C-alpha positions in Angstrom: 0.1 0.0 0.0 1.3 3.3 -0.9 1.9 6.0 1.6 -0.8 8.3 0.0 -3.3 5.7 0.0 -2.5 5.0 3.7 -2.6 8.7 4.7 -6.0 9.0 2.8 -7.6 6.1 4.5 -6.3 7.2 8.0 -7.3 10.8 7.5 -10.7 9.6 6.1 -11.4 7.4 9.2 -10.3 10.2 11.7 -12.4 12.9 10.0 -15.5 10.8 9.7 -15.1 9.9 13.4 -14.9 13.5 14.4 -17.9 14.4 12.2 -20.0 11.7 13.8 -19.0 13.0 17.3 -19.7 16.6 16.4 -23.2 15.7 14.9 -24.0 13.6 18.2 -22.9 16.6 20.3 -25.0 18.9 18.2 -28.1 16.9 18.5 -27.5 16.5 22.3 -26.8 12.7 22.4 -23.2 13.5 23.9 -23.4 16.3 26.5 -20.9 18.3 28.6 -19.4 20.7 25.8 -20.3 24.0 24.3 -21.1 22.0 21.3 -23.9 20.2 23.1 -27.4 20.8 21.6 -26.2 23.4 19.1 -27.7 23.5 15.6 -24.4 24.6 14.1 -22.7 21.2 15.0 -25.9 19.3 14.2 -25.6 20.5 10.5 -21.8 20.7 10.3 -21.0 17.4 11.8 -22.6 15.2 9.2 -21.0 17.4 6.4 -17.6 16.8 8.1 -18.5 13.1 8.2 -19.1 13.0 4.5 -16.0 14.6 3.6 -14.1 12.0 5.7 -16.1 9.3 3.9 -15.1 10.9 0.7 -11.3 10.7 1.6 -11.8 7.2 2.8 -13.3 6.1 -0.5 -10.7 8.0 -2.3 -8.0 6.1 -0.6 -9.7 2.8 -1.1 -10.2 3.1 -4.8 -7.0 4.6 -5.6 -5.1 2.6 -8.0 -2.2 0.6 -6.5 1.1 1.8 -7.7 
């Protein structure tokens, strides 16, 4: 596996995880933060998660070299 593929996959996983956590905080499932029950994070979180998924797919579909 090339270094670029590895980095895309790892970055995609971390960004997706962060987006999911942000979304859960935004809708109030995870509390204890300034982000809890805030519409901004409820909308931004899924967008960040989608960006992470795009990087993950890009890394998995990238041709091997």
